[in-house]
C-alpha positions in Angstrom: 75.2 129.2 80.0 76.2 128.2 76.5 73.5 127.5 74.0 72.6 124.1 72.6 73.4 121.9 75.7 70.5 119.4 74.9 72.1 117.1 72.3 68.9 115.0 72.6 67.3 117.5 70.3 69.4 116.2 67.5 67.6 112.9 67.8 64.3 114.7 67.8 65.4 116.4 64.7 66.4 113.1 63.1 63.1 111.5 64.1 61.4 113.9 61.7 63.5 112.4 58.9 62.6 108.8 59.7 59.8 107.0 57.9 57.9 104.0 59.4 57.3 101.0 57.2 56.5 98.4 59.8 54.9 95.3 58.1 52.3 95.1 60.9 51.6 98.8 60.5 52.0 99.3 64.2 52.2 102.9 65.5 54.0 103.9 68.7 51.7 106.4 70.3 54.7 108.1 72.1 56.8 108.5 68.9 57.0 111.9 67.4 56.6 112.1 63.7 56.2 114.8 61.1 52.5 114.4 61.2 52.2 115.0 65.0 55.2 117.2 65.7 55.9 120.9 65.0 52.4 122.4 65.3 53.3 124.7 68.1 56.2 127.0 69.0 57.6 124.8 71.7 57.9 121.9 69.2 59.6 124.2 66.7 62.0 125.4 69.3 63.3 121.9 69.4 63.7 121.9 65.6 65.7 125.1 66.0 68.1 123.5 68.5 68.4 120.4 66.2 69.4 122.7 63.3 72.0 124.4 65.5 73.3 121.0 66.4 73.9 120.1 62.8 76.2 123.0 62.2 78.3 121.7 65.1 78.9 118.3 63.5 82.2 117.0 61.9 81.0 117.5 58.4 79.8 121.1 59.0 82.1 123.0 61.3 83.3 120.8 64.1 86.3 119.4 62.1 86.2 118.2 58.5 83.9 120.9 56.9 85.9 123.7 58.6 89.4 122.4 57.9 88.7 121.5 54.3 88.2 125.1 53.5 91.4 126.1 55.4 93.3 123.6 53.3 91.8 125.1 50.1 93.4 128.4 50.9 97.0 129.5 50.5 97.5 130.2 54.3 97.9 126.5 55.3 99.0 123.1 53.9 98.4 119.5 54.7 101.4 118.6 56.8 100.4 115.0 57.4 100.2 114.5 53.6 97.4 112.0 54.2 94.0 113.0 55.5 93.5 116.4 53.8 96.0 116.0 51.0 93.4 116.0 48.1 91.9 119.2 49.3 95.3 120.8 49.8 96.4 119.7 46.3 93.0 120.7 44.8 92.6 117.4 43.0 90.1 115.5 45.2 88.9 112.4 43.3 85.2 111.6 42.8 85.7 108.5 44.9 86.8 110.4 48.0 85.1 109.4 51.2 85.2 112.5 53.3 84.5 114.8 50.4 80.8 114.3 50.9 80.8 114.9 54.7 79.9 118.6 54.4 77.2 117.6 51.8 75.7 115.2 54.3 75.6 117.5 57.3 74.5 120.6 55.5 71.6 118.8 53.9 70.6 117.5 57.3 70.5 121.1 58.3 68.5 122.0 55.3 65.9 119.3 56.0 65.4 120.3 59.6 65.1 124.0 58.6 62.7 123.2 55.7 60.5 121.3 58.1 60.3 124.3 60.6 59.8 126.8 57.8 56.9 124.7 56.4 55.2 125.1 59.8 55.6 128.8 60.0 53.6 129.8 56.9 54.4 132.4 54.3 52.8 135.5 55.9 55.3 136.9 58.3 52.9 139.6 59.4 50.7 136.9 61.0 53.4 135.4 63.2 53.8 135.9 66.9 57.0 137.3 68.1 58.2 133.8 69.2 57.3 132.4 65.8 59.1 135.3 64.0 62.2 134.5 65.9 61.9 130.8 65.2 61.4 131.4 61.5 64.3 133.9 61.4 66.7 131.4 62.9 65.9 128.5 60.6 66.0 130.9 57.6 69.4 132.0 58.6 70.6 128.4 59.2 69.2 127.3 55.8 70.9 130.2 54.1 74.1 129.3 55.9 73.8 125.7 54.7 73.3 126.6 51.1 76.1 129.3 51.3 78.4 126.5 52.2 77.0 123.9 49.8 77.4 126.2 46.9 80.8 127.4 48.1 82.0 123.8 48.3 80.0 122.0 45.5 79.1 124.8 43.0 75.8 123.4 41.8 74.0 121.5 44.5 70.3 120.7 44.4 68.2 123.5 45.8 65.5 122.0 47.9 63.3 124.4 49.9 59.9 122.7 49.9 59.6 120.2 52.8 56.3 118.8 51.6 57.9 117.5 48.4 59.9 114.8 50.2 59.8 112.8 53.4 63.2 111.2 54.0 66.8 111.8 53.1 66.6 108.7 50.9 64.0 110.5 48.8 66.2 113.5 48.1 66.6 112.9 44.4 66.9 116.5 43.4 68.6 117.6 40.3 71.5 120.1 40.3 70.7 123.8 40.5 72.9 126.5 39.2 75.4 128.4 41.3 73.3 131.6 40.8 70.0 129.9 41.6 71.4 128.7 44.9 72.8 132.1 45.8 69.6 133.8 44.9 67.9 131.7 47.6 70.8 132.3 50.0 70.3 136.0 49.6 66.6 135.7 50.0 66.9 133.7 53.2 69.4 136.0 54.8 67.4 139.1 53.8 64.2 137.8 55.4 66.1 136.7 58.5 67.5 140.2 58.9 63.9 141.4 59.3 62.6 138.7 61.6 65.5 138.4 64.1 66.4 140.7 67.0 69.8 142.2 67.4 72.4 141.1 70.0 71.4 144.3 71.9 68.3 142.4 73.0 70.5 140.5 75.5 70.1 137.1 76.9 70.5 134.3 74.4 70.5 136.8 71.5 73.8 138.1 72.9 74.9 134.5 73.8 75.0 132.7 70.6 71.7 132.6 68.7 71.6 134.0 65.2 70.6 137.6 65.2 69.8 140.2 62.5 73.4 141.3 62.7 74.6 137.7 61.8 72.1 137.6 59.0 73.2 141.0 57.7 76.8 140.0 57.8 76.2 136.8 55.8 73.9 138.6 53.4 76.8 140.9 52.6 79.1 137.9 52.2 76.7 136.3 49.8 76.3 139.5 47.8 80.1 139.8 47.5 80.5 136.2 46.4 78.8 137.4 43.1 80.5 140.8 43.0 77.4 142.8 44.1 79.7 145.2 45.8 77.4 148.2 45.8 74.6 146.3 47.5 77.0 144.7 49.9 78.5 148.1 50.8 75.1 149.4 51.8 74.5 146.4 54.2 78.0 146.7 55.7 77.6 150.4 56.3 74.4 149.6 58.1 76.2 147.1 60.3 78.9 149.7 61.1 76.3 152.3 61.9 74.6 149.9 64.4 71.4 149.3 62.5 71.7 145.6 63.3 73.2 145.8 66.8 76.2 147.2 68.5 79.6 145.7 67.5 83.1 146.8 68.2 86.7 145.4 68.0 87.9 143.8 71.2 90.9 145.6 72.5 92.8 142.3 72.8 92.9 140.3 69.5 93.5 137.1 71.5 90.1 137.4 73.2 88.5 136.1 70.0 90.3 132.7 70.5 89.7 131.9 74.1 87.0 129.9 75.8 84.8 131.1 78.7 81.8 133.5 79.1 84.1 136.6 79.4 85.5 135.9 75.9 82.9 134.0 73.8 80.0 135.8 72.1 81.8 139.1 72.8 81.0 142.4 71.2 83.2 141.7 68.1 81.4 138.5 67.3 78.5 138.5 64.8 78.2 134.7 64.8 79.8 131.8 66.6 79.4 128.1 66.6 78.9 127.2 70.2 80.8 124.5 72.1 80.9 123.7 75.7 84.0 124.5 77.8 86.1 121.8 79.5 84.5 120.8 82.8 80.9 121.4 81.5 80.4 118.4 79.3 83.0 119.8 76.9 85.1 116.7 76.5 84.7 112.9 76.7 86.8 109.8 77.0 86.2 108.5 73.5 86.6 109.6 70.0 83.1 110.1 68.7 81.6 112.5 66.2 80.0 115.5 67.8 76.6 114.8 69.2 76.0 111.4 67.5 75.8 109.4 70.7 74.7 110.0 74.3 78.4 109.8 75.2 79.6 112.3 72.6 81.4 115.4 73.4 80.0 118.9 73.1 83.4 120.3 72.0 85.0 121.1 68.7 87.5 118.8 67.1 89.4 121.5 65.1 92.3 121.2 67.6 92.8 117.6 66.7 93.8 118.6 63.2 96.0 121.5 64.2 97.8 120.3 67.3 101.4 118.9 67.0 101.6 115.2 67.5 103.7 115.4 70.6 100.8 117.1 72.3 98.2 114.6 71.3 97.0 116.1 68.0 97.1 114.6 64.5 99.1 117.4 62.9 97.1 117.4 59.7 97.4 121.1 58.9 100.2 123.6 59.2 100.5 127.3 58.5 102.3 128.3 55.3 105.8 129.8 55.4 104.3 132.7 53.3 101.9 133.6 56.1 104.6 133.5 58.7 107.0 135.6 56.7 104.1 138.1 56.0 103.8 138.7 59.7 107.5 139.2 60.0 107.6 141.9 57.3 105.9 144.6 59.4 106.4 145.5 63.0 104.2 147.6 65.3 104.7 151.2 66.1 106.5 150.0 69.2 108.9 147.9 67.2 107.4 144.5 68.3 105.9 141.7 66.2 102.2 141.9 65.2 100.4 140.3 68.2 98.1 138.4 65.8 101.1 136.2 64.9 101.1 134.9 68.5 97.5 133.7 68.2 97.8 132.4 64.6 101.1 130.4 64.5 102.8 128.6 67.4 106.5 129.5 67.1 109.1 130.8 69.5 109.8 134.5 69.1 111.9 136.7 71.4 109.1 139.2 71.3 106.8 136.8 73.2 108.9 136.9 76.3 106.5 138.6 78.8 103.7 138.8 76.2 100.3 137.0 77.1 101.3 133.5 78.2 104.9 133.9 76.9 106.6 131.4 74.7 104.4 128.4 75.4 102.9 125.6 73.4 100.3 123.7 75.4 101.9 124.9 78.6 105.3 123.8 77.6 107.9 126.6 77.7 109.7 127.0 74.4 113.3 127.9 74.0 115.1 129.8 71.2 116.5 126.5 69.9 113.2 124.7 70.2 111.1 124.4 67.1 107.6 123.1 67.6 106.7 121.2 64.4 103.4 119.7 63.6 104.7 116.1 63.4 107.8 114.0 63.2 107.8 113.4 59.5 107.1 116.5 57.4 107.5 119.3 59.9 105.5 122.5 59.6 104.3 125.5 61.7 101.5 124.6 64.1 98.3 126.7 63.9 97.3 128.2 67.2 93.8 129.5 66.4 90.9 127.8 68.1 93.2 125.6 70.1 94.7 125.7 73.6 98.2 126.0 72.3 98.4 129.6 73.5 95.7 129.7 76.2 97.8 128.2 79.0 94.9 125.9 80.0 96.3 122.5 79.1 99.7 120.8 78.5 98.2 118.6 75.8 95.1 118.2 73.6 92.3 117.4 76.0 90.6 113.9 76.1 88.5 113.1 73.1 90.6 115.4 71.0 88.1 118.2 71.5 88.2 121.6 73.0 85.4 124.0 74.0 86.5 127.1 72.2 83.7 128.6 70.2 84.4 129.0 66.5 84.1 132.7 65.6 82.6 132.4 62.1 82.2 136.2 61.6 83.9 139.0 63.5 83.4 142.8 63.2 86.9 143.1 61.8 85.6 141.1 58.8 82.8 143.7 58.4 85.3 146.5 58.4 87.7 144.9 55.9 84.8 143.8 53.6 83.4 147.3 53.7 86.8 148.6 52.7 87.0 146.1 49.9 83.5 147.0 48.6 84.2 150.8 48.9 87.4 150.3 46.9 85.5 148.3 44.2 82.8 150.9 43.9 84.6 154.2 44.5 88.2 153.4 45.2 90.7 154.1 46.3 89.2 156.3 48.9 90.0 157.7 52.4 87.0 155.9 53.7 88.3 152.5 52.7 91.7 153.4 54.3 90.0 154.5 57.5 88.1 151.1 57.9 91.3 149.2 57.3 93.2 151.4 59.8 90.7 150.5 62.5 91.8 146.9 62.2 95.5 147.8 62.0 95.4 150.0 65.0 94.1 147.2 67.2 97.2 145.3 66.1 99.4 148.3 66.9 100.4 148.9 63.3 101.0 152.2 61.7 98.1 153.7 59.7 98.0 153.3 55.9 98.0 156.5 53.9 95.8 157.0 50.8 98.7 158.5 48.9 100.4 155.1 49.0 97.6 153.5 47.1 97.1 155.5 43.8 95.0 152.8 42.2 92.1 150.5 43.2 94.3 147.5 42.1 97.0 148.4 44.6 94.6 148.8 47.5 92.9 145.5 46.6 96.3 143.8 46.8 96.8 145.2 50.3 93.4 144.1 51.4 93.5 140.6 49.8 97.1 139.6 50.5 98.2 141.6 53.5 95.3 142.8 55.7 93.0 139.8 55.4 95.6 137.0 55.8 97.1 138.7 58.9 93.7 139.3 60.5 92.0 135.9 59.5 95.0 133.7 58.8 94.1 130.0 59.0 90.4 130.7 59.7 87.5 129.5 57.6 86.7 131.4 54.5 89.9 131.9 52.5 88.9 129.2 50.0 85.7 131.0 49.2 87.6 134.3 48.9 90.0 132.9 46.3 87.0 131.7 44.2 85.2 135.1 44.3 88.4 137.0 43.5 88.9 134.7 40.4 92.5 133.9 41.4 92.2 130.5 39.6 91.3 132.3 36.3 94.4 134.5 35.9 97.9 133.3 35.0 99.6 135.8 37.3 97.2 135.2 40.2 97.6 131.4 39.9 101.4 131.9 39.9 101.0 134.1 43.0 99.1 131.2 44.7 101.9 128.9 43.8 104.3 131.3 45.6 102.0 131.4 48.6 101.5 127.7 48.6 105.1 126.6 48.6 106.2 125.0 51.8 109.2 123.1 53.2 108.8 119.6 54.6 111.5 119.9 57.3 111.8 119.4 61.0 114.2 122.3 61.4 113.6 124.8 58.7 109.8 125.2 58.5 110.1 128.9 59.4 112.6 129.8 56.6 111.5 131.8 53.5 110.8 129.6 50.5 110.6 130.3 46.7 108.5 128.5 44.2 111.4 128.6 41.7 113.6 126.5 44.1 111.3 123.5 44.0 113.1 121.9 41.1 116.4 121.8 43.0 115.2 121.3 46.6 113.4 118.0 47.3 112.1 119.3 50.6 110.0 121.9 48.8 106.5 121.3 47.5 103.7 123.5 46.2 100.1 122.7 46.7 99.0 124.6 43.6 101.2 122.6 41.3 98.6 119.8 41.4 95.6 122.1 40.9 93.3 120.7 38.3 90.9 123.1 36.5 87.5 123.1 38.2 88.8 121.8 41.5 88.5 125.1 43.3 85.2 123.4 44.1 84.9 119.9 45.6 83.6 117.2 43.3 80.1 115.7 43.9 81.2 112.2 45.0 80.3 109.2 42.9 78.4 107.6 45.7 75.8 110.4 45.5 75.5 110.4 41.7 75.2 106.6 41.6 72.3 106.8 44.0 70.6 109.8 42.4 69.9 109.5 38.7 69.0 113.2 38.6 72.3 114.4 40.1 75.2 115.3 37.9 78.7 116.3 38.7 80.2 119.8 38.7 83.3 121.4 37.3 85.5 119.3 39.6 83.9 116.1 38.3 84.6 117.1 34.7 87.8 119.1 35.4 86.4 122.0 33.4 87.5 125.6 33.5 85.2 128.1 35.3 86.8 131.2 33.9 84.1 131.6 31.2 81.3 131.9 33.7 83.4 134.3 35.7 84.1 136.6 32.7 80.6 136.3 31.2 79.2 137.9 34.4 81.4 140.9 33.8 83.7 140.1 36.7 87.4 140.9 36.4 90.5 139.7 38.2 92.7 142.3 39.7 96.2 142.1 38.3 99.0 141.3 40.7 100.6 144.5 42.1 104.0 144.7 43.7 103.3 146.5 47.0 107.0 147.2 47.6 107.0 149.8 44.8 
């Protein structure tokens, strides 16, 4: 049974945020408040569920929060040219409405977690096993919240003391620094690593709850975000050596993108956001944000952004031609296309005849002359991941524009490729880094890389950043954060590379064709997302609605359109130069 079925817990969580100012000073004896709730483990378990529920909302991972990051990367573009256009163009205005949705949901998460942590006390040695696990989960979820808040908004307020405030209306915190927030993120994940069991415990610990393995994986990510590669490498090696549980690559890459107990929370998954499958409260008959009403769905709405319009989606986001052509450059040792293309981009390919579900899009058989485009205006290549485009389950987007496929937020393949990147940064190039990369390539059926082909760390980094990671994680959450930590916005040659990657054709018939940035001036169908990049807008602005209400809150680099390269360089970080891998 999937975790988090009780959406009522959300309302219990929200009740902790509510204040009572009745003029008659009447008190409902049955109402739970922060003064009566949370003094035993059973109460706090409800807080844990409420916190998990918040990461399943539209502004966190259910739709908007997830797809904003996908748009920030170079693997996808906003094919509708409407809803996500400011994020794709990296010039979101301070007056944007949906820009603050992730802010809203992640601070809700922070609030619920802060409440539960305040009830656990500071001395972990005095906690019962049940309380250790409660505290470990809310520490992990608070760390996750701030990891995303800093990744999106750069300098959000760091609020960790529940007793200093009572309602969301009272959250008038001042900005913290990027480093201060990440210091706390590292601290939360590190403590969670100690308190939580591994997935080897079984039961719900292998079925979706945060584990020490999830905390370790995110701890490594947080370290890498600030170029602490040596420390991150130690943690990643520990994960590989099973210190935090047993993980392995699934033999079939596609098993990471299907629903059902035989696929979800599998041995490759370090952390997933849980959604209910169709037929088990997984869909509804109305469009409602996840879990905000008794009639709300328990599914994800990612599919609504990805699916072609003719199948019931909104076709907001398409895969980039660069990503598609990247897959086409290298075939498997059997001479076939990389199977990861099948699960990433929904196009007809002769290679797919007889493969998995064949040449299908939502159960509709595709022909060699059929081009499934994302909509009827701008064209584009539909994204297959975390949708039913390739699963053979449905012939259209299910009712409510939701599906029940769990979002795999961290997979073991990410651990391997991050370990290779860290090894390369610290010692590289080395055979060990090559070996970790080859584990991922072998699952896809690709030939092993050879160390002799990568004489410098720069060249191996190029392979990792712009070949191995895009093909393994194309159109998944996290590319936007990667581009920031790599400093690709702070180097002329890297920014030019992003422009090449971010060039796309608005066409109903030629969306698959190779494109060149240099052709934009002479081809009106071509556009490049990064041509509109404004300095500082690798982060989202802190919206004016928030700064107007909070006199202590200031904007960030996106609000001021300021260059972040000075911070990057002052920390001693460097940007790898672009390397031509064909030489």
